[in-house]
C-alpha positions in Angstrom: -7.8 -12.3 -4.6 -9.2 -9.4 -2.6 -12.7 -10.1 -1.3 -14.9 -7.3 0.0 -16.9 -8.4 3.0 -19.8 -6.0 2.1 -19.8 -7.2 -1.5 -19.9 -10.8 -0.3 -23.0 -10.0 1.7 -24.9 -9.4 -1.5 -24.8 -13.1 -2.3 -25.5 -14.6 1.2 -26.6 -13.5 4.7 -23.5 -12.9 6.8 -25.1 -10.4 9.3 -24.1 -12.6 12.3 -20.7 -13.6 11.0 -17.6 -11.3 11.2 -14.9 -11.1 8.6 -12.5 -12.6 11.1 -14.8 -15.7 11.5 -15.0 -16.0 7.7 -11.3 -15.9 7.4 -10.8 -18.5 10.1 -13.4 -20.9 8.5 -12.0 -20.4 5.0 -8.4 -21.1 6.1 -9.5 -24.2 8.0 -11.4 -25.3 4.9 -8.3 -25.1 2.7 -8.6 -21.5 1.3 -5.9 -19.6 3.1 -6.7 -16.0 4.1 -3.4 -14.1 4.6 -4.9 -10.9 6.0 -8.1 -9.1 6.8 -7.6 -5.4 5.9 -9.7 -2.7 7.4 -10.2 0.1 4.8 -10.8 2.6 7.6 -7.2 3.3 8.8 -8.2 5.0 12.0 -10.2 7.8 10.3 -13.0 9.6 12.1 -14.9 13.0 11.8 -15.0 13.1 8.0 -18.3 14.2 6.5 -19.7 15.2 3.1 -19.6 19.0 2.7 -21.1 21.4 0.1 -18.8 24.1 -1.2 -21.0 27.2 -1.3 -18.4 29.8 -2.2 -14.8 29.6 -3.4 -12.6 32.7 -3.8 -8.9 33.5 -4.2 -6.9 33.7 -0.9 -6.0 37.4 -0.5 -2.4 36.6 0.6 -1.6 33.5 -1.4 -1.8 32.8 -5.1 -2.2 29.0 -4.8 -4.8 28.9 -2.0 -8.5 29.3 -2.0 -10.9 30.3 0.7 -14.1 28.2 0.7 -17.3 28.6 2.6 -18.6 25.0 3.2 -21.9 23.6 4.5 -21.1 20.5 6.5 -24.7 19.9 7.7 -24.4 22.0 10.9 -26.1 25.2 11.9 -23.2 27.4 10.7 -21.0 27.1 7.6 -17.3 26.8 8.1 -14.4 28.5 6.4 -11.7 26.2 5.0 -8.5 27.2 3.2 -7.8 24.7 0.4 -4.9 24.5 -2.0 -6.4 22.0 -4.5 -6.5 23.2 -8.1 -9.8 21.6 -8.8 -11.9 22.9 -5.9 -14.9 25.0 -6.8 -18.3 26.3 -5.7 -21.1 23.8 -5.9 -19.0 20.7 -5.3 -19.8 18.0 -2.8 -16.6 17.1 -1.1 -15.1 15.1 1.8 -14.5 17.4 4.7 -12.4 16.5 7.8 -13.9 18.7 10.5 -11.9 20.2 13.4 -11.1 17.3 15.7 -11.2 14.7 12.9 -8.4 12.1 12.7 -6.9 11.0 9.4 -4.5 8.1 8.7 -1.3 7.9 10.8 -3.2 9.7 13.7 -3.1 13.0 11.9 -5.5 15.3 13.9 -7.2 18.3 12.3 -7.1 21.5 14.3 -8.4 25.0 13.7 -5.6 27.1 12.2 -4.7 30.3 10.4 -3.2 30.0 6.9 -1.7 33.3 5.7 -4.0 35.2 7.9 -7.2 33.4 7.0 -9.0 31.0 9.5 -9.3 27.4 8.3 -11.9 25.3 10.2 -11.1 21.9 8.7 -9.7 20.2 5.6 -11.2 19.3 2.2 -9.7 15.9 1.5 -8.4 14.0 -1.5 -8.8 10.2 -1.7 -5.1 9.7 -0.9 -5.5 11.6 2.3 -8.3 9.2 3.3 -6.0 6.2 2.9 -6.8 5.1 -0.7 -3.7 4.2 -2.7 -2.9 6.7 -5.4 -2.8 4.0 -8.1 -6.5 3.3 -7.4 -7.6 6.9 -7.8 -9.3 8.0 -11.0 -7.1 10.1 -13.2 -9.2 13.2 -12.8 -8.8 13.1 -9.0 -5.2 11.9 -8.8 -3.8 15.4 -8.1 -6.7 17.1 -6.3 -9.7 16.7 -4.0 -12.4 14.1 -4.7 -15.8 15.4 -5.8 -19.0 13.3 -5.1 -22.0 13.1 -7.2 -24.7 15.8 -6.5 -27.2 13.4 -5.1 -25.2 12.7 -1.8 -26.6 14.1 1.4 -24.6 16.9 3.1 -23.4 16.1 6.6 -23.5 12.4 6.2 -20.5 10.1 6.8 -18.1 10.4 3.8 -16.4 7.1 4.7 -19.7 5.3 4.3 -20.2 6.8 0.9 -16.7 5.7 -0.1 -17.1 2.2 1.4 -14.2 2.8 3.8 -16.0 1.0 6.6 -15.5 -2.2 4.6 -13.1 -5.0 5.4 -11.1 -6.9 2.8 -10.1 -10.6 3.0 -6.9 -11.3 1.1 -7.0 -14.9 -0.2 -3.8 -16.7 -0.9 -5.1 -19.2 -3.5 -3.3 -22.3 -4.6 -3.3 -22.8 -8.4 -6.0 -25.5 -8.3 -8.6 -23.2 -6.7 -9.2 -20.8 -9.6 -12.9 -21.1 -8.9 -12.3 -18.6 -6.0 -10.8 -16.0 -8.2 -14.3 -14.3 -8.4 -17.0 -13.2 -5.9 -19.5 -15.9 -6.9 -16.9 -18.6 -6.4 -16.1 -17.3 -3.0 -19.8 -17.1 -2.2 -20.2 -20.7 -3.1 -17.3 -21.6 -0.8 -18.5 -19.5 2.1 -22.0 -20.7 1.7 -20.8 -24.3 1.8 -18.7 -23.8 4.9 -21.4 -22.0 6.8 -24.3 -23.9 5.3 -25.9 -20.8 4.0 -27.9 -20.5 0.7 -26.5 -18.1 -1.9 -28.4 -15.7 -4.2 -26.8 -15.2 -7.6 -27.4 -12.3 -10.0 -30.3 -12.7 -12.5 -29.5 -10.2 -15.2 -32.3 -8.9 -17.5 -32.6 -6.2 -20.1 -34.8 -5.3 -23.0 -33.5 -6.4 -26.4 -33.9 -4.4 -29.6 -35.7 -5.9 -32.6 -32.6 -5.3 -34.5 -30.3 -8.3 -34.4 -26.6 -8.3 -33.6 -26.0 -10.7 -36.4 -27.0 -8.0 -38.8 -24.0 -5.9 -37.8 -21.3 -8.4 -37.1 -20.2 -11.9 -37.9 -17.8 -14.1 -35.9 -15.3 -16.6 -37.4 -12.8 -18.7 -35.3 -10.0 -20.3 -37.3 -8.1 -21.6 -34.2 -10.9 -23.6 -32.5 -8.6 -25.5 -30.3 -7.3 -22.3 -28.8 -10.8 -20.6 -28.8 -13.6 -23.1 -28.4 -16.2 -20.4 -27.8 -16.5 -16.8 -28.9 -19.6 -14.6 -28.4 -20.2 -11.0 -29.4 -23.0 -8.7 -28.3 -23.8 -5.3 -29.8 -25.0 -2.4 -27.6 -26.0 0.9 -29.3 -26.5 4.4 -28.1 -24.3 4.3 -24.9 -22.9 7.4 -23.3 -19.5 7.1 -21.8 -19.0 8.7 -18.4 -17.9 8.1 -14.8 -19.3 5.1 -12.9 -21.6 5.5 -10.0 -19.9 5.5 -6.6 -21.1 2.0 -5.6 -19.3 0.5 -8.7 -16.2 2.6 -8.1 -16.1 1.4 -4.5 -16.2 -2.2 -5.4 -13.4 -1.9 -7.9 -11.2 0.0 -5.5 -11.8 -2.6 -2.8 -10.6 -5.3 -5.2 -7.5 -3.3 -6.2 -8.7 -2.0 -9.6 -8.8 1.7 -10.6 -12.1 3.0 -12.0 -11.9 4.3 -15.6 -15.3 4.8 -17.2 -18.8 3.2 -16.8 -18.4 0.7 -19.7 -14.8 -0.4 -18.9 -15.7 -0.5 -15.2 -18.6 -2.8 -15.9 -16.4 -5.3 -17.7 -13.9 -5.2 -14.8 -16.8 -5.6 -12.3 -18.1 -8.7 -14.1 -14.6 -10.1 -14.3 -14.4 -9.9 -10.5 -18.0 -11.1 -10.0 -18.1 -14.0 -12.5 -14.4 -14.7 -13.0 -15.1 -14.3 -16.7 -12.9 -11.7 -18.6 -14.8 -9.5 -21.1 -13.6 -6.9 -23.5 -15.5 -3.9 -24.9 -14.5 -2.7 -28.3 -15.6 0.6 -29.8 -17.6 -0.9 -32.8 -17.1 2.2 -34.9 -13.3 2.0 -34.5 -13.2 -1.8 -34.9 -12.4 -1.5 -38.6 -14.9 -4.0 -40.1 -18.1 -5.9 -39.4 -16.5 -9.2 -38.9 -14.5 -10.7 -36.0 -11.9 -13.2 -37.0 -10.0 -15.1 -34.3 -6.7 -16.7 -35.5 -3.1 -17.3 -34.7 -0.9 -14.2 -35.3 1.4 -14.0 -38.3 5.1 -14.0 -37.6 6.3 -10.5 -36.7 2.8 -9.1 -37.0 2.5 -5.9 -34.8 -0.1 -4.4 -32.5 -0.3 -1.4 -30.3 -1.9 -2.5 -27.0 -3.9 -0.5 -24.5 -0.7 0.5 -22.6 0.5 2.2 -25.8 3.3 -0.2 -26.4 4.0 -1.6 -29.9 4.4 -5.3 -29.6 5.7 -7.8 -32.1 3.7 -11.1 -32.3 4.6 -14.7 -33.1 2.6 -17.6 -34.5 2.2 -19.0 -31.0 -0.1 -16.1 -30.0 -3.9 -15.9 -30.5 -5.3 -12.6 -31.7 -8.7 -11.0 -32.3 -8.8 -9.4 -35.7 -11.2 -7.4 -37.8 -10.4 -9.7 -40.7 -7.3 -7.7 -41.7 -5.3 -6.7 -38.6 -5.1 -7.6 -34.9 -7.3 -5.5 -32.6 -6.5 -7.5 -29.4 -4.2 -10.2 -28.0 -6.7 -12.9 -27.0 -7.2 -13.1 -23.2 -4.3 -10.7 -22.5 -4.9 -7.1 -23.6 -6.9 -5.2 -26.1 -5.5 -2.9 -28.8 -5.3 0.9 -28.6 -7.0 1.5 -31.9 -10.4 0.0 -30.9 -10.5 1.0 -27.2 -13.6 2.6 -25.7 -13.2 6.4 -25.6 -15.3 9.4 -24.5 -17.1 9.6 -27.8 -17.9 5.9 -28.1 -21.6 5.2 -28.8 -21.7 1.6 -30.0 -20.1 -1.3 -28.1 -19.0 -4.7 -29.4 -18.9 -6.8 -26.2 -16.6 -9.9 -26.4 -17.3 -12.9 -24.2 -15.0 -15.8 -25.0 -13.4 -19.0 -23.7 -9.7 -19.2 -24.5 -7.4 -22.1 -23.8 -5.3 -21.4 -20.7 -1.9 -22.5 -22.1 -2.3 -20.3 -25.1 -3.0 -17.3 -23.0 -0.2 -18.1 -20.6 2.2 -18.3 -23.6 1.1 -14.9 -24.9 1.3 -13.3 -21.4 4.8 -14.6 -20.8 6.1 -13.8 -24.3 4.7 -10.2 -24.2 5.5 -9.6 -20.6 1.9 -8.6 -19.8 0.3 -9.9 -16.7 -3.3 -8.8 -16.5 -6.4 -9.7 -14.4 -7.8 -11.4 -17.5 -4.8 -13.4 -18.3 -4.5 -14.7 -14.7 -8.0 -16.1 -14.9 -7.7 -17.6 -18.3 -4.4 -19.2 -17.4 -5.9 -20.9 -14.3 -9.2 -21.8 -16.1 -12.6 -20.0 -16.3 -16.0 -21.7 -16.1 -17.4 -22.2 -19.7 -20.9 -22.3 -18.3 -20.6 -18.7 -17.2 -19.4 -17.1 -20.4 -22.8 -16.1 -21.8 -24.2 -15.3 -18.3 -21.3 -12.9 -17.8 -22.1 -11.2 -21.1 -25.7 -10.8 -20.1 -24.7 -9.4 -16.7 -22.4 -6.9 -18.4 -25.0 -5.9 -21.0 -27.6 -5.4 -18.3 -25.3 -3.1 -16.3 -24.1 -1.1 -19.3 -27.8 -0.4 -20.2 -28.4 0.6 -16.6 -25.3 2.9 -16.2 -24.5 4.0 -19.8 -27.9 3.9 -21.4 -28.3 2.5 -24.9 -30.0 -0.7 -26.2 -28.8 -4.3 -26.6 -29.3 -5.7 -30.1 -31.1 -9.1 -30.2 -29.1 -12.3 -29.7 -25.5 -13.1 -29.4 -23.3 -13.8 -32.4 -21.4 -17.0 -31.6 -18.8 -19.4 -32.9 -18.7 -22.6 -30.9 -16.7 -25.8 -31.0 -18.6 -27.9 -28.4 -16.1 -30.8 -28.5 -13.3 -28.5 -27.3 -15.2 -27.2 -24.3 -14.8 -28.7 -20.8 -17.8 -30.7 -19.8 -19.3 -31.8 -16.4 -17.8 -35.0 -15.0 -19.4 -37.8 -13.0 -17.4 -39.5 -10.2 -18.7 -42.4 -8.2 -17.8 -42.6 -4.5 -18.7 -44.9 -1.6 -19.1 -43.9 2.0 -17.1 -46.8 3.4 -14.2 -45.9 1.2 -14.4 -42.2 2.4 -14.2 -43.4 6.0 -11.3 -45.8 5.2 -9.3 -43.1 3.6 -10.1 -40.3 6.1 -10.3 -42.3 9.3 -13.7 -40.9 9.9 -17.1 -42.3 10.7 -19.3 -40.1 8.4 -22.7 -41.4 7.4 -24.5 -41.3 4.1 -26.6 -38.4 5.3 -23.4 -36.5 6.3 -22.0 -37.0 2.8 -25.3 -36.1 1.1 -25.4 -32.9 3.2 -21.9 -31.9 2.2 -22.6 -32.4 -1.5 -25.8 -30.4 -1.1 -23.9 -27.5 0.6 -21.3 -27.6 -2.2 -24.2 -27.5 -4.7 -23.0 -30.6 -6.5 -25.7 -32.6 -8.2 -25.7 -36.3 -7.2 -27.7 -39.5 -7.2 -27.6 -41.8 -4.2 -27.9 -45.6 -4.0 -27.7 -46.3 -0.2 -24.0 -45.6 0.6 -22.9 -45.0 -3.0 -23.0 -41.6 -4.7 -22.7 -40.6 -8.3 -21.6 -37.0 -8.2 -21.8 -34.6 -11.1 -18.9 -32.1 -10.9 -19.9 -28.6 -12.2 -17.5 -27.0 -14.7 -16.8 -24.2 -12.1 -14.7 -26.8 -10.2 -12.1 -28.1 -12.7 -9.8 -29.1 -9.8 -12.1 -32.1 -9.0 -11.2 -34.9 -11.4 -10.9 -38.2 -9.4 -12.5 -39.7 -6.4 -9.6 -38.6 -4.1 -10.6 -35.0 -4.9 -14.1 -35.7 -3.5 -12.5 -37.3 -0.4 -10.8 -33.9 0.1 -14.1 -32.0 -0.3 -15.8 -34.2 2.3 -12.8 -33.7 4.7 -12.9 -29.9 4.2 -16.6 -29.5 4.8 -16.6 -32.1 7.6 -13.8 -30.2 9.2 -10.2 -31.3 9.4 -10.3 -30.6 13.1 -13.0 -33.3 13.5 -10.9 -36.0 11.9 -9.6 -38.1 14.8 -5.9 -38.4 15.4 -4.7 -42.0 14.9 -1.4 -43.7 14.7 -0.3 -45.3 11.5 -1.2 -49.0 11.2 1.5 -51.5 10.0 5.2 -51.5 9.8 6.8 -48.1 9.6 10.3 -47.0 8.8 11.6 -44.0 10.9 13.2 -41.3 8.9 16.9 -41.0 9.2 19.9 -39.5 7.5 21.9 -41.6 5.0 25.6 -42.2 5.7 26.5 -39.6 3.1 24.2 -37.0 4.7 25.6 -37.7 8.2 29.1 -37.2 6.9 28.1 -34.0 5.1 26.5 -32.7 8.3 29.6 -33.5 10.3 31.7 -31.5 7.8 29.3 -28.5 8.3 29.5 -28.8 12.0 33.4 -29.0 11.9 33.8 -26.0 9.6 31.3 -23.8 11.6 33.0 -24.7 15.0 36.3 -23.8 13.3 35.0 -20.2 12.7 33.7 -20.4 9.1 30.2 -19.1 8.2 28.1 -21.0 5.6 27.4 -19.2 2.3 24.7 -20.2 -0.2 25.2 -18.8 -3.7 23.4 -19.2 -7.0 24.0 -22.3 -9.2 23.5 -19.9 -12.1 26.3 -17.5 -13.1 27.5 -15.4 -16.0 29.2 -17.0 -19.0 32.6 -15.5 -17.9 32.4 -16.9 -14.4 31.3 -20.2 -15.7 34.8 -20.7 -17.0 36.2 -20.7 -13.4 38.4 -18.4 -11.5 40.9 -17.8 -14.4 39.3 -19.7 -17.2 40.6 -23.0 -16.0 37.2 -24.7 -16.9 37.0 -23.2 -20.4 37.4 -26.8 -21.8 33.9 -27.6 -20.6 30.9 -26.6 -22.7 28.9 -23.7 -21.2 25.5 -25.0 -20.1 23.2 -22.2 -21.0 19.6 -21.8 -19.8 16.9 -21.6 -22.5 15.1 -18.7 -20.7 17.5 -17.1 -18.2 16.5 -14.4 -15.7 19.4 -12.2 -16.7 22.8 -12.4 -18.4 24.4 -12.7 -14.9 22.3 -15.8 -14.2 22.3 -17.5 -17.6 24.9 -20.3 -17.3 25.4 -23.2 -14.9 28.5 -22.8 -12.7 31.6 -25.1 -13.0 33.3 -23.8 -9.8 32.2 -22.5 -6.4 35.3 -20.2 -5.9 34.2 -17.2 -8.1 30.9 -17.0 -6.1 32.7 -17.1 -2.8 35.0 -14.3 -3.9 31.8 -12.3 -4.7 30.8 -12.9 -1.1 34.2 -11.7 0.1 33.9 -8.6 -2.1 30.3 -7.9 -0.9 31.5 -7.9 2.7 34.7 -5.8 2.0 32.5 -3.2 0.3 30.5 -3.0 3.5 33.6 -2.6 5.8 33.6 -6.2 7.0 37.3 -6.9 6.8 37.6 -10.3 8.4 35.6 -12.9 6.4 35.8 -16.7 6.5 33.1 -18.6 4.6 32.5 -22.0 3.1 29.9 -23.5 0.7 28.7 -27.0 -0.1 27.1 -27.0 -3.5 27.0 -28.5 -6.9 28.9 -27.7 -10.1 27.8 -28.8 -13.5 30.2 -30.1 -16.1 29.8 -31.3 -19.7 32.1 -31.7 -22.7 29.4 -32.5 -25.2 29.0 -30.3 -28.2 26.1 -29.8 -28.6 24.8 -30.8 -25.2 22.3 -33.6 -25.7 22.1 -35.1 -22.2 22.1 -34.0 -18.6 25.5 -32.6 -17.5 27.6 -34.3 -14.8 26.7 -32.8 -11.4 29.4 -32.9 -8.7 29.0 -31.8 -5.1 31.9 -29.7 -4.0 33.2 -28.1 -0.9 34.9 -24.7 -1.1 36.1 -22.0 1.3 37.5 -18.5 1.2 39.4 -16.5 3.9 40.6 -12.9 4.2 41.6 -10.5 7.0 42.5 -11.6 10.5 42.2 -15.2 11.7 43.1 -14.4 15.3 42.3 -11.0 16.9 42.6 -10.8 20.7 42.4 -7.1 21.2 43.1 -7.3 24.9 46.3 -9.2 24.6 47.1 -7.4 21.3 47.5 -10.7 19.5 46.6 -10.4 15.8 47.2 -13.1 13.3 46.2 -12.6 9.6 45.0 -15.5 7.5 47.8 -17.2 5.6 48.3 -20.4 3.5 48.8 -22.5 6.6 45.5 -21.4 8.2 43.6 -22.5 5.1 45.6 -25.8 4.8 45.2 -26.4 8.6 41.4 -26.1 8.3 41.2 -28.8 5.7 43.8 -31.0 7.4 41.6 -30.9 10.5 38.6 -31.8 8.3 40.4 -34.8 6.9 41.1 -35.9 10.5 37.5 -35.4 11.4 36.2 -37.7 8.7 39.0 -40.2 9.0 40.9 -39.8 5.7 44.0 -37.9 6.9 46.3 -40.9 6.3 45.1 -41.1 2.7 45.5 -37.5 1.8 48.6 -35.8 0.5 49.5 -32.2 -0.4 51.9 -31.3 -3.2 53.1 -27.9 -4.3 51.4 -27.1 -7.5 49.9 -24.5 -9.8 46.3 -23.6 -10.3 45.0 -20.9 -12.7 44.2 -17.7 -10.8 46.2 -18.8 -7.7 49.7 -17.7 -6.4 52.3 -20.0 -8.0 54.4 -20.2 -4.7 51.5 -20.5 -2.3 49.3 -23.2 -3.8 49.0 -26.9 -3.1 47.1 -29.7 -4.9 45.2 -32.1 -2.7 45.1 -35.8 -3.5 43.2 -38.7 -2.0 44.6 -42.1 -2.5 46.6 -40.8 -5.5 43.5 -39.1 -7.1 43.5 -35.4 -7.4 40.4 -34.0 -5.5 41.1 -30.3 -5.1 43.5 -27.4 -4.2 44.3 -24.8 -1.6 46.1 -21.6 -2.0 46.3 -17.8 -2.2 44.5 -15.8 -4.9 47.0 -14.5 -7.5 47.9 -10.9 -6.8 46.8 -9.8 -10.3 43.4 -11.5 -9.8 43.2 -10.0 -6.4 43.8 -6.5 -7.8 41.3 -7.0 -10.6 38.6 -8.1 -8.1 39.6 -5.3 -5.6 40.2 -7.8 -2.8 42.6 -8.0 0.1 44.9 -10.9 0.5 42.6 -13.9 0.1 43.0 -17.7 0.4 40.7 -20.3 -1.0 40.3 -24.1 -1.2 38.0 -26.3 -3.2 37.5 -30.1 -2.8 35.5 -32.8 -4.6 33.1 -33.6 -1.7 31.5 -36.6 -3.4 34.9 -38.2 -3.8 36.0 -37.2 -0.3 33.0 -38.7 1.4 33.0 -41.8 -0.7 36.3 -42.8 1.0 35.4 -41.2 4.4 35.1 -44.0 7.0 36.1 -42.7 10.4 36.4 -45.4 13.0 37.0 -44.3 16.6 39.7 -46.4 18.2 40.3 -45.9 22.0 43.8 -46.7 23.4 44.9 -47.0 27.0 46.9 -44.1 28.4 50.5 -45.3 28.2 51.8 -46.7 31.4 55.4 -46.6 30.3 57.6 -43.6 29.5 58.2 -42.5 25.9 61.6 -41.5 24.4 62.0 -38.6 22.1 64.7 -37.9 19.5 65.1 -34.7 17.5 66.9 -34.7 14.2 67.8 -31.8 11.8 68.1 -32.9 8.2 69.9 -31.0 5.4 68.2 -31.6 2.1 67.9 -29.9 -1.3 65.8 -26.8 -1.1 63.1 -28.3 -3.4 62.7 -31.5 -1.3 59.2 -31.5 0.3 59.0 -32.2 4.0 56.2 -34.8 3.3 58.8 -37.0 1.5 61.0 -37.1 4.6 58.1 -37.7 6.9 56.9 -40.6 4.8 60.4 -42.3 5.0 60.6 -41.7 8.8 57.2 -43.3 9.3 57.9 -46.3 7.2 61.3 -47.0 8.8 60.2 -46.3 12.4 58.4 -49.6 12.9 55.5 -49.8 15.4 57.6 -48.2 18.2 57.4 -44.8 16.4 54.2 -43.1 17.6 54.5 -39.6 16.2 56.6 -37.4 13.9 56.3 -33.6 14.0 58.1 -31.0 11.8 59.0 -28.2 14.1 61.6 -26.1 12.3 62.7 -24.9 8.8 66.0 -23.1 8.4 67.6 -21.4 5.3 70.3 -18.8 5.3 73.6 -18.1 7.0 75.9 -21.1 7.5 73.7 -23.2 5.2 75.0 -24.3 1.8 73.4 -22.6 -1.2 70.6 -24.7 -2.5 70.1 -26.5 0.8 67.7 -26.2 3.7 67.4 -27.7 7.2 64.2 -29.4 8.4 63.9 -30.4 12.0 61.7 -33.3 13.2 60.7 -34.5 16.6 60.3 -38.3 16.8 58.5 -40.0 19.7 59.0 -43.7 20.5 56.9 -45.7 23.0 55.7 -49.3 23.7 52.4 -49.6 25.6 53.4 -52.9 27.1 56.9 -52.2 28.5 59.7 -49.7 29.1 61.9 -49.3 26.1 65.6 -49.6 26.5 68.1 -47.2 25.0 69.5 -49.9 22.8 66.1 -50.7 21.2 65.4 -47.0 20.4 68.9 -46.4 19.1 68.6 -49.4 16.8 65.3 -48.2 15.3 66.5 -44.6 15.1 69.7 -45.6 13.2 67.5 -47.5 10.8 65.5 -44.3 10.2 68.6 -42.3 9.6 70.0 -44.8 7.2 66.8 -44.7 5.1 66.9 -40.9 5.1 70.5 -41.0 3.9 69.4 -43.1 0.9 67.2 -40.3 -0.3 70.0 -37.7 0.1 69.2 -36.3 3.6 72.1 -35.8 6.0 72.2 -34.9 9.6 73.0 -31.2 10.2 76.3 -30.8 11.9 
């Protein structure tokens, strides 16, 4: 909501209060003010000038030479290129020495041989947005009405000395979506009385009910509908004061009648609509639900198909407006309109919101209806508009207002009982009954008081107040949050802390980031194709589709993190970032139901992706690209970090979309929890990636078993003994199998086993390979003898021979 400081002053005295002070007070009172905009963007030296003569430039077809009176002793000559400039006009003139927005200074110049002593300005050149400029002045200079005084400040006439408060309203404070509502709020905060409009106008002896009837079939959606008839109007431009107010609020002026309805919308918060009565199509207004696939051409000249969920205003036969959203093009006010049918209605907010969303139309009217308008102001707003239309467009208002009303469906005033001692108990304050009475008076809430107990009548303009806690908040706001004393909580308190699961997850993040990976956060929503996984491996799960997706690419819940991390890799490669290492912790969503009737299974996963160089020491010239063992080493270190390394095993395996020879499955306690490997070359080519490695682990399963216990051991006082063995085995025998045998046979004297060499080739029998291990034996309590180590070592070799491993000769 944009609030004009000058407009606000028409409702209460703010002569001693600056816009900044109002913004500060409003924000502290719960109505946040984002910005205070100054409409004057550094402009000076712009006056109203009178074009006395206008002739063709002798040396340029598209320029005119104008003689302009700017209220000084001598007229000035200005060269102007605007197509609509002409003699007799009152225009905005930037004199020599004037400053326009962006510190643009006006100097005396020669244009094609003719002296130019200033500049005739358009509204855009004075800092007004093009979308707010009337159509007739959108591509030329602005022309004032003839009654303005030559030589006076043009910025004053255009209201460009005003300041605008931009309110960031929460949904519950719809009462401040209008000037009167803001005036109530500012008046309460500063304890100032407010003056409200008191519209009046003569009524014709002819009755509106003689020309039109109103029938509402959907009373739940439209509890009140009122129609006024105004005859003999003359459509034309609005006066400058009205245009200024609309522009300050971000609305473009159109014509006097339409501008009045927009003005009242901003002032009262009550949307109105003016129909051309002669184009309406009948003498009856029928409000009903639309028929399925019924069509209407709206004011934006779009043909829209309607559904039975939408409420429409009809002439008894066809729709002429979508209720609360937008009028129809066939009955809009035009230049030749002489009779107005003025609609003032109360529409149900949820019905309007449904129509606005389904049709993709977001209007100033729909916003207010959605959040709730004051039913007590509907007729008053119609009277205010009728008064202004008579004042600005002439004509006469026919007697009465034709109404259809369902009183039981309209919101009513509520009564809430509240006690001072309970207020103080909840707020921690020491306010008195007089303080509370003063606050309710400033808010203009009617109340009765019985000592320290109040029965407060909540006006319909404040639908956000429904229970006594809402009144506590009103007291706190007006009393001042800064005046509430700071106190410590009373009673037992539980300090906030991370759960064990959260601590482990945070430790994983810390480990991965210190290892050189960057965290990525991608959408949980994906395309139907990517929802099947990297290479369709999750196609057996049912796609979990959104009912109303943002787009096709964000229509389905993901079943894997890997496709999204590959998108991150691709995004970086396309921007010449060649070395990328990222990880993500996020949820996937799985369901095998058909159709899906209950919530899908949600699993938290950990995934990573690597491409490019892992080590790049430019000074030493040491470069190491990412490979399978880098990716595997990262997750091995992770398992060590969280204490599950002894429970995890890797096995060569296959995974859709991954390289068949460079992929391993990961198991925890015999249960499969993930995989690590290289992207298959064909997938890599399709995605236009470089050599890329990925892993994905079931984090929830991993952390369930994670239980790292730190055990400290004394530094060995006695020497260790090492034995290296090279074993010849079948080429398909995994090293892990040999290591497991060595560990089990090595007793408690064997402290470490490390694989340090793999050999295949010359002098090696076909189908065989050599794996070399280093074994370290130590006893922390004594020095081992050669005989003890030899005995254990022979046992190890014997066990290895049992599985077909022989010492290499």
